[in-house]
C-alpha positions, 0 to 999 in steps of 0.5 A: 517485527517487535511486539509493539510495532503493530499497535504503533502502526495502528495508532499512527494510521489512526492519526493520519501519520502512517506511510502508505504506498498507493500503487496503480496498475493499468491492464488491469486497472487496479489500485492497491494500498500498501501499508501502514508503515511508521517510516518512509524508508522502511516503506520504500524498502518493503515496496520493492518486493511488493512491486516485483511480485505485482510485476510478475502478474503482468500488468500493462503499467505500474505507477506508485506514490508515497503518502502520509495518511490514514487508510482503511479497508478496502486496500485493493480496488478495481476500476469498476469500484469493487474491492477485493478481500 
């Protein structure tokens, strides 16, 4: 990753132009936000690894959608509304 990528991702996120994946699991019921990314194709490539890792934790189901938006903490939210780190 180049030294300018992180600041550019921060700017894109602040403007609502960054790409995010909203990943929702059932059993346990958790929403994960994965991003920000400058390009949708890069997000799709990186998301594969994230989904494989998440699958190894044994959730009942995993669904995801790709969104172009602005997102702030928390990036992990359980069904009871509690945020993780």
